[in-house]
C-alpha positions as CSV (number, residue, x, y, z in Angstrom):
1,M,27.2,-17.5,-39.9
2,K,30.0,-14.6,-40.0
3,R,27.0,-11.9,-39.3
4,K,25.7,-14.1,-36.4
5,V,29.3,-14.2,-35.0
6,L,29.8,-10.6,-35.5
7,L,26.4,-10.0,-33.7
8,I,27.3,-11.9,-30.7
9,V,30.9,-10.5,-30.6
10,T,29.2,-6.8,-30.7
11,V,26.8,-7.7,-27.9
12,L,29.6,-9.0,-25.8
13,I,31.5,-5.7,-26.2
14,L,28.5,-3.8,-25.8
15,L,27.8,-6.1,-22.4
16,T,31.4,-5.2,-21.2
17,V,31.1,-1.7,-21.8
18,A,28.0,-1.2,-20.0
19,Y,29.3,-3.3,-17.0
20,F,32.7,-1.3,-17.1
21,I,30.7,1.8,-17.2
22,A,28.2,0.5,-14.2
23,S,31.1,-0.6,-12.1
24,K,32.7,2.9,-11.9
25,N,32.1,5.3,-9.7
26,A,28.3,5.1,-8.8
27,E,27.9,8.0,-6.6
28,E,28.2,11.6,-8.3
29,E,30.3,14.0,-6.8
30,H,28.7,17.0,-5.3
31,H,30.9,20.5,-5.2
32,F,30.5,23.1,-3.1
33,D,32.4,26.3,-2.1
34,I,34.1,25.7,1.2
35,R,32.2,28.9,2.7
36,D,28.9,27.4,2.2
37,R,29.6,25.2,5.3
38,F,32.8,26.6,6.9
39,A,34.8,29.2,8.1
40,I,38.5,29.3,7.6
41,E,40.6,30.4,10.4
42,T,44.5,31.1,9.8
43,V,46.5,29.1,12.6
44,A,49.9,29.8,11.7
45,K,51.9,30.9,8.5
46,A,54.2,27.9,7.4
47,E,56.0,26.9,4.3
48,L,55.0,23.8,2.9
49,A,53.7,22.2,5.9
50,T,53.8,18.6,4.8
51,G,53.0,16.9,8.0
52,L,50.7,18.0,10.8
53,G,50.2,16.2,14.3
54,F,48.7,17.1,17.7
55,A,50.5,16.0,20.9
56,P,48.4,14.6,23.8
57,D,49.4,18.1,25.5
58,G,47.7,19.9,22.9
59,R,50.9,21.0,20.8
60,L,50.8,21.2,16.7
61,F,53.6,19.6,15.5
62,Y,54.3,20.4,11.7
63,S,57.0,19.6,9.2
64,E,58.1,21.9,6.3
65,L,59.1,20.5,3.1
66,I,62.1,23.0,1.9
67,S,63.4,24.3,5.4
68,G,63.6,20.9,6.9
69,R,62.4,22.4,10.3
70,I,59.9,20.8,12.7
71,V,57.9,23.4,14.5
72,T,55.6,23.2,17.5
73,L,52.6,25.5,18.1
74,R,51.0,26.1,21.5
75,G,48.4,28.7,21.8
76,N,50.3,31.7,20.2
77,Q,53.5,30.5,20.5
78,I,55.6,28.8,17.8
79,E,58.9,26.9,18.7
80,I,61.8,25.1,16.2
81,F,61.6,21.8,17.7
82,A,64.4,20.4,15.4
83,Q,65.9,20.9,12.2
84,V,66.5,17.8,10.3
85,P,70.2,17.6,9.1
86,N,71.5,17.2,5.6
87,H,67.9,16.9,4.1
88,F,67.6,17.4,0.5
89,V,66.2,20.8,-0.7
90,P,64.7,20.6,-4.2
91,T,66.1,23.0,-6.6
92,V,64.4,22.0,-9.7
93,E,60.8,22.5,-11.0
94,K,58.5,20.0,-9.5
95,G,60.7,18.2,-7.4
96,E,59.0,16.3,-4.7
97,A,61.9,15.4,-2.1
98,G,62.5,16.9,1.3
99,L,61.1,16.7,4.6
100,L,57.8,15.1,3.5
101,A,55.9,13.6,6.7
102,L,55.8,13.5,10.6
103,A,54.3,11.3,12.7
104,L,54.2,11.2,16.9
105,D,54.4,8.0,18.6
106,P,51.2,6.6,20.4
107,D,53.0,6.6,23.4
108,F,54.2,10.0,22.9
109,T,53.5,10.9,26.6
110,S,55.8,8.2,28.0
111,N,58.2,8.4,25.3
112,G,58.2,11.7,23.4
113,Y,58.9,10.0,20.2
114,V,58.4,12.2,16.7
115,Y,59.1,10.3,13.7
116,V,59.8,12.1,10.0
117,Y,60.2,10.7,6.8
118,Y,62.6,12.7,4.8
119,S,65.3,12.8,1.6
120,S,68.9,12.9,1.8
121,G,72.1,11.7,0.0
122,G,70.0,9.7,-2.4
123,T,67.8,8.1,-0.5
124,S,64.9,8.3,1.7
125,K,64.7,7.6,5.3
126,V,62.7,7.2,8.5
127,A,64.4,9.1,11.7
128,R,63.2,9.6,15.0
129,Y,63.9,12.4,17.8
130,T,63.1,12.4,21.2
131,D,61.2,15.4,22.9
132,K,63.2,16.9,25.7
133,N,61.6,20.2,27.2
134,G,60.1,21.1,23.9
135,R,63.3,20.3,21.6
136,G,64.2,17.8,19.3
137,T,67.0,15.3,20.6
138,N,68.6,12.2,20.3
139,F,68.4,12.1,16.6
140,T,68.3,8.5,15.2
141,I,67.9,7.3,11.5
142,I,65.8,4.1,11.9
143,F,65.1,3.1,8.4
144,D,66.9,4.1,5.2
145,G,67.4,2.8,1.6
146,I,64.0,4.0,0.0
147,P,64.5,5.6,-3.5
148,Q,64.8,8.8,-4.0
149,G,63.5,10.7,-6.9
150,K,63.0,13.9,-8.7
151,I,59.5,12.9,-9.1
152,H,57.2,10.1,-7.5
153,N,58.9,10.6,-4.4
154,G,55.9,10.7,-2.1
155,G,55.9,9.3,1.6
156,D,53.8,9.5,4.9
157,L,54.1,8.0,8.1
158,E,50.9,6.5,10.3
159,F,51.0,4.4,13.2
160,G,48.5,1.5,12.7
161,A,46.1,0.1,15.4
162,D,48.7,-2.6,15.9
163,G,51.3,-0.1,17.1
164,K,53.5,-0.9,13.8
165,L,54.9,1.7,11.7
166,Y,53.5,2.3,8.1
167,V,55.4,3.9,5.6
168,S,54.3,4.8,2.2
169,T,56.8,5.3,-0.7
170,G,56.9,6.5,-4.2
171,D,58.4,4.5,-7.0
172,A,60.9,7.3,-7.7
173,T,61.1,6.6,-11.3
174,E,61.6,8.9,-14.3
175,I,58.8,8.7,-17.1
176,E,61.3,6.8,-19.4
177,V,61.1,3.6,-17.0
178,E,58.2,4.2,-15.0
179,L,55.7,2.0,-17.5
180,G,58.6,-0.5,-17.8
181,S,58.7,-4.1,-16.1
182,N,61.4,-3.0,-14.2
183,N,59.4,-0.6,-12.2
184,P,60.0,-1.2,-8.6
185,A,56.6,-1.0,-7.6
186,Q,56.6,-4.7,-8.9
187,N,59.5,-5.7,-7.2
188,I,59.0,-7.1,-3.6
189,S,62.4,-6.4,-2.6
190,S,62.4,-3.0,-3.5
191,F,61.3,-0.2,-0.9
192,G,59.8,1.9,-3.8
193,G,56.0,2.0,-4.8
194,K,55.1,0.4,-1.5
195,I,53.6,0.6,1.9
196,L,55.8,-0.6,4.1
197,R,55.6,-2.1,7.7
198,M,58.0,-1.8,10.5
199,N,58.4,-1.9,14.3
200,K,58.8,1.3,16.1
201,D,62.5,1.1,16.1
202,G,62.6,0.3,12.2
203,S,63.2,-3.4,12.6
204,L,61.5,-6.0,10.8
205,P,58.1,-7.5,12.3
206,T,58.0,-11.2,12.1
207,D,54.4,-11.3,10.9
208,N,54.7,-9.1,7.6
209,P,53.1,-10.9,4.7
210,F,55.9,-11.6,2.9
211,P,59.1,-13.5,4.7
212,N,62.0,-11.4,5.4
213,S,60.3,-8.2,3.8
214,Y,59.2,-4.9,5.1
215,T,56.8,-4.8,2.1
216,Y,53.1,-4.5,3.1
217,V,51.5,-4.2,-0.1
218,Y,53.1,-3.2,-3.4
219,G,52.2,-1.9,-6.8
220,L,51.5,1.4,-6.1
221,R,52.7,4.8,-7.7
222,N,53.2,7.7,-5.5
223,V,51.0,7.6,-2.4
224,F,51.9,11.1,-0.5
225,K,49.4,10.4,2.2
226,F,47.2,7.5,3.8
227,A,44.7,7.2,6.7
228,I,43.8,5.0,9.3
229,H,40.1,4.3,9.9
230,P,39.0,3.9,13.9
231,S,38.5,0.1,13.0
232,G,42.5,-0.2,12.3
233,K,41.7,-0.4,8.1
234,I,44.1,1.6,6.1
235,Y,42.9,3.8,3.3
236,A,45.5,5.4,0.8
237,A,45.3,7.6,-2.0
238,D,47.4,7.2,-5.1
239,Q,48.4,9.8,-7.7
240,G,47.6,8.5,-11.0
241,I,49.3,9.2,-14.6
242,K,47.6,11.4,-16.9
243,C,44.2,10.3,-15.4
244,C,42.9,7.8,-12.6
245,D,44.0,9.1,-9.2
246,E,42.5,6.8,-6.8
247,V,41.5,5.7,-3.3
248,N,42.4,2.4,-2.1
249,I,41.8,0.0,1.1
250,I,45.0,-1.7,1.7
251,S,44.9,-5.0,2.6
252,A,48.1,-6.9,3.7
253,G,50.0,-8.7,0.6
254,Q,48.1,-7.2,-2.2
255,N,49.2,-5.9,-5.3
256,Y,47.6,-2.8,-6.5
257,G,48.7,-3.1,-10.0
258,W,51.2,-0.2,-10.9
259,P,52.7,0.2,-13.7
260,F,50.5,-2.1,-15.4
261,E,47.2,-0.2,-14.6
262,M,45.4,2.5,-12.5
263,G,41.9,3.2,-12.2
264,I,38.9,1.0,-11.5
265,N,38.8,-2.2,-13.8
266,P,36.3,-4.9,-13.2
267,R,38.3,-7.2,-15.2
268,S,41.8,-6.8,-13.5
269,Q,43.6,-9.4,-11.8
270,Y,44.8,-6.7,-9.6
271,T,43.3,-5.3,-6.1
272,Q,41.0,-2.6,-7.0
273,P,40.5,0.8,-5.8
274,I,37.2,2.3,-3.9
275,Y,36.9,5.3,-6.1
276,D,39.0,7.0,-9.0
277,W,38.9,10.0,-10.9
278,N,39.3,9.4,-14.7
279,A,39.6,12.8,-15.8
280,E,42.0,15.0,-18.0
281,E,43.3,17.1,-14.9
282,R,44.4,14.8,-12.2
283,I,43.5,16.1,-8.8
284,V,46.7,14.9,-7.3
285,P,45.5,13.4,-3.8
286,A,47.4,14.8,-0.6
287,G,46.4,14.8,3.1
288,M,43.9,12.2,4.4
289,V,42.1,11.9,7.5
290,F,39.3,10.3,9.4
291,Y,36.9,12.8,11.1
292,T,36.1,11.3,14.6
293,D,35.1,14.0,16.7
294,N,31.9,15.6,17.4
295,A,32.3,19.3,16.5
296,Y,30.4,18.8,13.2
297,P,27.0,17.5,12.4
298,K,27.2,13.9,13.4
299,E,26.7,12.6,9.9
300,Y,30.3,13.9,9.3
301,K,31.5,11.3,12.0
302,D,33.9,8.6,10.5
303,N,34.0,10.0,7.1
304,L,37.1,10.3,5.3
305,F,38.5,13.7,4.4
306,M,41.3,14.3,1.7
307,G,42.9,17.2,0.4
308,T,43.9,17.8,-3.2
309,W,47.1,19.4,-4.6
310,R,46.0,20.2,-8.0
311,T,42.8,21.2,-7.6
312,R,42.7,22.3,-4.2
313,E,39.6,20.7,-2.8
314,I,38.8,19.2,0.4
315,Y,36.9,15.9,-0.3
316,R,34.4,14.2,2.0
317,F,33.9,10.6,1.6
318,I,30.6,8.8,3.2
319,L,31.9,5.0,3.3
320,E,29.3,2.2,4.2
321,E,31.1,-1.4,4.4
322,D,34.2,-0.6,2.4
323,T,32.0,1.4,-0.4
324,V,31.8,5.1,-1.2
325,K,28.0,5.9,-0.7
326,G,28.6,9.5,-1.2
327,V,31.1,12.3,-2.2
328,E,31.2,16.0,-1.6
329,A,34.2,18.2,-2.6
330,F,34.7,21.7,-0.9
331,A,36.9,24.4,-3.2
332,I,39.1,26.3,-1.2
333,G,39.6,28.9,-3.7
334,D,41.6,32.1,-2.9
335,L,41.6,32.2,1.1
336,K,39.8,35.1,2.3
337,L,39.9,34.7,5.8
338,N,37.7,36.2,8.2
339,K,40.1,35.8,11.4
340,S,43.7,35.1,12.0
341,I,44.7,33.7,14.9
342,I,48.5,34.2,14.6
343,T,51.4,35.1,12.2
344,G,53.9,32.5,13.1
345,L,57.4,31.9,11.3
346,H,56.8,32.4,7.5
347,A,59.7,33.7,5.8
348,G,58.5,34.9,2.9
349,Y,60.0,31.8,0.7
350,V,57.9,30.6,-2.2
351,H,58.9,27.4,-4.0
352,K,59.5,28.6,-7.7
353,D,56.8,25.5,-8.9
354,S,54.1,26.7,-6.3
355,D,50.9,28.5,-7.3
356,P,49.2,30.2,-4.3
357,R,46.1,28.8,-5.3
358,E,47.5,25.3,-5.2
359,G,48.8,23.0,-2.7
360,I,46.5,21.3,0.1
361,L,49.4,19.2,1.6
362,D,47.8,17.5,5.0
363,L,44.8,17.2,6.9
364,V,44.6,16.4,10.8
365,V,41.8,16.4,13.4
366,G,42.6,19.0,16.5
367,P,41.8,18.5,20.1
368,D,39.0,21.0,19.6
369,G,37.3,18.8,17.1
370,L,38.2,20.7,14.1
371,L,39.6,19.9,10.7
372,Y,43.2,21.7,10.2
373,F,44.7,21.7,6.8
374,S,47.9,23.2,5.2
375,D,48.9,24.3,2.1
376,V,52.2,26.3,0.7
377,N,51.6,29.2,2.6
378,G,50.1,28.3,6.1
379,I,47.9,26.2,8.4
380,Y,44.3,26.9,8.8
381,R,41.1,25.2,10.7
382,L,37.7,24.9,9.7
383,V,35.0,26.0,11.8
384,W,31.6,25.2,11.1
385,E,28.9,27.8,10.0
386,G,26.3,25.6,8.4
387,E,23.0,24.4,10.3
388,T,23.3,24.1,14.2
389,I,25.8,22.0,15.3
390,K,24.5,18.5,16.0
391,K,26.3,16.6,18.9
392,N,26.0,12.8,19.6
């Protein structure tokens, strides 16, 4: 009898393991050098450009982590749009606080609003400028009280298809408390470890999933960037601990499990990611954007592109009905550029924890239909050099 029970238990364990393995990422990653398909062109020198956004008039807006500058680029002309006041300058290794993200209002043409996410005075905040003749005016803090931490201090801003402003936040904890039950990611009342949802003026929407709460979803660790699919669906990359960086589809009111778990777990009670990396070396997801233009082959349209900080790659996710059907990773490596458009404002500052081989920070699609990305030293764009471009 004991042998029979042991046999049954063994079979169940093996079936569970097999199910778990089969439920992990079914699609193998295919790795390439970026130059197999694209030429990289320098657009501007910039210092840790954490947020990129194009205005309807063609200007590229970008924010810089350390300097606190918001800068605009039109053609070869660079101008300082604004200097965020009293923003926190990281002075310690691996410090993540500073000027972290930028977003332009969907009605920018009529209202000129530019939003930033930054750390100052012990909290992270959302502030708004008004563009007036190319300068940021009427600086207004519209939301405050997000926990600020030395690490786990990621944050991004995106406008949803519903016109609401979505804000990602890290849990802002140190290693001593991040795995405990007191982690703010599981506390609906805390702004840490969440994606928050608010009106354009920072006020509380009446239709959020939790009563009298800005929390849209919870149980996240450190979402530096997220992206909005053309359908309005939100995709977010969460940075893992030791393993298990992940990509999630964000659905109102859901709990994504941090700090109790990360990575795909078919037996979990928490909302599961659609993709994860279970490896010794974390990739550290950063910029994300959906490609919706026609300057690249048609099979690239509506694909999700994501940059990585640690491994310096740009991932391409082929999606079908909320499922990852294919993955390509393009290694940027050391930049050997075949064309330099402008030089820009770079002042030669190098963050002491930065490696020139690391640091993809953000991605955006330009009005020319090309993907733009930023790293520790500049902003670049990817020009297709593969097969003949196929237009739709």
